[in-house]
C-alpha positions in Angstrom: -12.0 3.1 16.3 -8.8 4.9 16.8 -9.4 5.0 20.5 -10.0 1.3 20.7 -6.9 0.7 18.6 -4.8 2.9 20.9 -6.1 1.3 24.1 -6.6 -2.4 23.3 -5.3 -3.1 19.8 -7.4 -4.7 17.1 -7.8 -8.2 15.9 -6.1 -8.9 12.6 -4.3 -11.8 11.0 -3.6 -11.9 7.3 -5.4 -14.8 5.7 -3.3 -14.5 2.5 -6.5 -14.1 0.5 -5.1 -11.4 -1.8 -8.1 -9.2 -1.4 -5.9 -6.2 -0.8 -4.1 -6.9 -4.0 -7.0 -7.5 -6.4 -10.7 -7.1 -7.0 -11.3 -3.5 -7.7 -9.4 -0.6 -9.3 -7.2 1.3 -7.0 -3.8 2.9 -6.5 -0.6 1.8 -4.7 1.2 5.1 -4.3 4.9 4.9 -4.2 7.1 6.8 -1.8 10.8 7.5 -2.3 11.7 4.5 -0.2 9.3 2.3 -2.1 10.8 3.3 -5.4 14.3 2.8 -4.1 13.5 -0.6 -2.7 11.7 -1.8 -5.8 14.4 -0.5 -8.2 17.0 -2.3 -6.1 14.9 -5.5 -6.0 14.7 -5.5 -9.8 18.2 -4.0 -10.4 16.6 -1.3 -12.5 16.9 2.4 -12.6 13.9 4.7 -12.1 13.1 5.1 -15.7 13.2 1.4 -16.5 11.2 0.5 -13.4 8.5 3.1 -13.9 8.1 2.2 -17.6 7.8 -1.5 -16.7 5.6 -1.4 -13.6 4.1 2.0 -13.0 1.5 4.4 -14.2 1.9 8.1 -13.8 -0.9 10.3 -12.6 -1.1 14.1 -12.5 -1.8 15.7 -9.2 -1.5 19.2 -8.0 2.1 20.0 -7.9 3.4 17.3 -10.2 3.2 13.7 -11.1 2.9 10.6 -8.8 3.7 7.0 -9.6 1.3 4.1 -8.8 1.8 0.5 -9.5 0.1 -0.8 -12.6 -2.8 -3.2 -12.5 -3.3 -6.3 -14.7 -6.7 -6.9 -16.3 -9.2 -7.6 -13.5 -7.4 -5.1 -11.3 -4.8 -7.5 -9.9 -1.6 -5.9 -8.7 1.2 -6.1 -11.3 3.2 -8.1 -8.7 0.5 -10.6 -7.8 1.1 -14.1 -9.2 -0.7 -17.2 -8.2 -2.2 -15.4 -5.2 1.2 -14.4 -3.9 3.2 -11.2 -3.9 6.3 -11.6 -6.0 8.0 -8.6 -4.4 6.9 -9.3 -0.8 10.3 -8.5 0.7 10.3 -5.1 -1.1 6.5 -4.4 -1.1 5.5 -0.8 -0.7 4.7 0.8 2.7 1.0 1.0 1.7 0.9 -2.8 1.4 3.0 -3.4 4.5 0.7 -1.3 6.7 -2.7 -2.6 5.5 -5.3 -2.6 7.1 -4.0 0.0 9.6 -4.6 3.0 7.5 -6.1 6.1 9.0 -9.1 6.1 6.6 -10.0 2.5 7.6 -9.6 3.2 11.3 -11.4 6.5 11.3 -14.6 4.9 12.5 -16.1 1.6 13.6 -18.2 1.8 10.4 -15.2 2.1 8.1 -13.4 -0.8 10.0 -16.5 -3.0 9.7 -16.9 -2.1 6.1 -13.4 -3.1 5.3 -13.9 -6.4 7.2 -16.7 -7.4 4.8 -13.9 -7.8 2.2 -11.0 -8.8 4.3 -11.4 -12.0 6.3 -8.3 -11.1 8.3 -10.0 -8.3 10.1 -11.4 -9.6 13.4 -9.2 -12.8 13.1 -6.3 -13.9 15.2 -4.8 -12.2 18.3 -5.1 -8.5 18.8 -2.4 -6.4 17.1 -0.9 -4.4 19.9 -1.5 -0.6 19.9 2.2 0.0 19.5 2.2 -1.9 16.2 -0.8 0.0 14.9 0.8 3.3 15.8 4.0 2.2 14.0 2.0 1.5 10.9 0.5 5.0 11.1 3.9 6.5 11.6 5.4 4.5 8.7 2.7 5.7 6.3 3.3 9.3 7.4 7.1 9.0 7.2 6.8 7.7 3.6 4.3 9.8 1.7 3.8 9.3 -2.0 6.6 10.8 -4.1 5.5 13.8 -6.1 7.8 14.4 -9.1 7.9 18.1 -9.9 7.8 19.4 -13.5 11.5 19.1 -14.2 11.6 15.5 -12.8 8.5 14.6 -14.8 10.3 15.2 -18.0 12.7 12.4 -17.0 10.1 10.0 -15.4 7.2 8.6 -17.4 
């Protein structure tokens, strides 16, 4: 699938169905840039933002933040089928569905398409745009708070 994406692009047009924001449990990992953007959006410091909107998860090497989910697994920022932080949404949200694990094979792309009506719709997304999504995800990995920082962040 990556070869096709690199040579011809892939058809995708968001249908604003909110599938990627709801439906099943998951994680929206936050990078340094995501945290900074969302803190600025809400005019909150890290502690206030993380207490209000995040859950902490232990990983090897420290703690990471993921957005909380509402009952039914809706994203904490999903209201009336719309993202309330769209301008400041995390990189993981901005780059969907052009994630490496979704594009690793035709099977994984088609599997994702069973839930996302935007996959296969619209004009092809140019290979350059898909590559930019990959690079953006790689440039903004989830933030791992090391032990000393974890004592300050919930």
